[in-house]
Structure formats: C-alpha cells, structure tokens
C-alpha positions, 0 to 999 in steps of 0.5 A: 499500499502507499502508506506502508513503510519502504523496506531499507537495504538490508531488507527489513520496515522503515521503523517511524520513531513515535511521536511525542503525544504532546509535541507541537501542544502547549501545554494548557493552563488551568482554570482560573479560580473564578471560572472554577466556583463558576462551573461548581455553582452552575452544576450544583445551585445549592451550594451557595445558599447553603454557604450563606446560610452557614456562614449566616448562621455562624456570625449571628452566634457570635453576634448573640449568644441566644442566636443557637439557643434551642428555643430560638432555633424552633422559632426560627424554625416556626417562623420561616415555615408559611413563608416557605409553604408559598415558596415551594409554590412559588418555586414552580411558577418560577422554575416554569419562567413565570412569577406569581404575584398572588400567592399571597393573596390566594393564602390570605383568601382561602383561610378566610373561606375556610374559617368561615365555613367552618364558623357562618356555615357550621361545616365541619373542620374537616369539610372546609378544610377542603373546600378550602384548598379546592378554591385556594387550586382554582385560584391557582386554575384561573391564573394558569388559564389566563396564562395558557388560553389567554397568553398573557404575560403571568406577571400581568396575570398576577398582578391583577389578580393579587387586586381581584383576589385581596378586595375579595377577601375583603368583602367575605370577610368584612375585615372581621378576623376569626378568632381560632377559639371560634373554630374547630380545633383542627382548623388550628392544628397546625399551630399546635407543637411537639417535643423533639430532644429539646426542640419545639417543632409545629405541626405546620412545620412538619407538613411544609417539610413532607411538601419538599420532601414531595416535590424534591421526588416530583420534580427530580423523579417524575416525567412531569418535573422534567418537563417542567425543568424544560419547559423553563429552559426552552419552551420553544425547544420543549414543544418541539420536542413534544412536550403539551407545554400550556398543560406543563404551566397549567398544571404548574398553576394549578398545583401552586395555588393547592400548596398556598391553600394548604398554606392558609391552613399552616397560616391559621395555625401560626396566627391562631385564627384566620385574618383579611389583614396579613400576606402583603409581605408573602408575596414578596418574601415568597420571592425572595426565599426561591431567588436566595435558594438558588432558582432562577428568574430565567426557569428551568434552573433551580432545586426545591431545598434550594427554596428552604435554604432560602426561606431558612435564610430569610429567617435567620437574617430577621432572627439574628439581626433583630437578637443584634438590635438591628432596628426593622428598616436595615432588616429589610435593607439587608434582606433587599442587599442579599435579592440584589446580590442573588441575582447578581450571583445568578447572572454570572452564573447562567454564564457559565459555558457547558 
C-alpha cells in the first residue's frame, strides 16, 4: 500500500519514530479559580445558598449568645414555615420562567374561606379545610388559564388577580378576624407543637417539610418534573420535542394554588386565627426565598431544597438582626441587598460555558 513503510537495504521495514503525544501542543493552563467556582455553582446551585446560610448562622451566633439556643432555633423554624410553604408553590412557577404575585393573596383568601365555612356556614372542620384547598386550587387554575389560554404575561395576570383576591377577601371577611377559639380545633391544629430533643416543632413545620420532600421527588424523578424544567429552560424547544407546554404550565399554576391553600391552613395555625389583614409581604418574601435558594428567575434551573434553604436564610437574617438590636428598617435593607446579590450571582452563573 502507498502508506506502508518502504523496506531498507537490509530488507527490513523502515521504522518511524513514535511521535510525542504533546509535541507541537502547548501545555494547557489550569482554569482560573473564579471560572472553576462558576462551573461548580452551575452544576450544584444549592451550594451557594448553603454557604450563605452557614456563614449567617456562624456570624449571628457570635453577635448574640441566644441565637443558637434551642428555643430560638425552634422559633426561627416556626417563623419561616408559612413563607417556605408559599415559596414552594412559587418555585414551581418560577422554574417555568413565570412569576406569581398572587401567592399571599390566595393563601389569605383561602384561610378566610375556610374559617367562614366552619363558623358561619357550620360545616365540619375537615370539610371546610378541603373546600378551602379546592378554592386555593381553583384560584391557581384561574391564573394558569389566563396564562395559557389568553397568552397573557404571568406578571400581569398575577398582578391583576392579586388585587382581585385581596378585594374579595375584604368583601367575604368584612374586614373581621375569625378567632381560633371560634373554629374547630383542626383548623388551628398546625400551630400545635411537640418536643424533639428539646426543640418545640409545630405540626405545620412537619407538613411543610413533607411537601418539600414530595416535590423534590416529583421534580427529580417523574416525567412531569422533567417537563417542568424543559419548559422553563426553552419553551419552544420543549414544544418541538413533543412536550405539551400549555398543559405543563396549567398544571404548575394549579398545583401552586393547592400548595397556597395548604399554606392557608399552616397560616391559621401560626396566627391562631384567620385574619384578612395579613399577607401583604408574603408575595415578596416568597419570591425572595426562591431567589436566595438559587432558582433562576429565567427558568429551567433550581431545586426546591434550595428554596427551603432560602427561606431559612431570610428567617435567620431577620431573627439574628433582631437579636442584634438592628432596626426593622435596616432588616428590610439587608434582605433587599441579599436579593440583589443573589440575582447578580445567578446572572454570572448562567454565563458559564458548558
């Protein structure tokens, strides 16, 4: 053959010296530290929030000796339970590159519906709860229909329903708070506590943790979860791949509404009442927890466990700053600064070249 080595004069084949594997190729330089961190955070988005949470716990434990007390840590968990539950539903929506500004309004309105069905309509507590969950689900379904059928932007849709649900809330409640003592015990059962090694944990916290465990499995191990991520990452590519993206979006908003309805039950236990005058800050707090937890506002990337860490970050910061004697105004300033930093880091991580 033409490429065979020619024989030498002694009849043997000419041997070619082996080529050095790296001859002619310059040595590759190691990646800069910043780029390596960028790659690690892109592959493991929960690491950043966990680092912030650990550093915050260490810092506030040095500021106040009471911070790491069993009683205070139990209080922090109880305080973040409602926001974490609402943030779970918010996470599902944001994973699809949407946003839900009506989360707090749905939760508060659902709690008022439950309380009034149990007290004024005289329905048994379990029935009132189930109907309240159904109302929350229906409100989420309405958001989903407006987004998928009317093709309206999620921001505009949920901004509008935010006002609608809060207005209906005032009409139904007549701006009156329903006391827990007037309701069946099951309505405020989520606020009851039990002891675990010195900690006092509410049943509402257990419900919240079970919800996170369920949706962690659903998003990571089911076809529905994979479709949610695909829709948020690139909705057109997902549609071309055969995913019925409208159905996915509709299911996400509907399921989020159900989660907000369950959050209403947790809220009644936390307040030991059903008040129409709460929840104004719940929408922003739930979004804050999601963003701090590493879920991208542009969709397609994030973990529900990150949202739980994000909610804990908010609770730890507020509790720690309060123990440190920081004014409430500056507590809000610190949380807002954290959000800006988290979004900036998210933008930086998304620029990684894979």
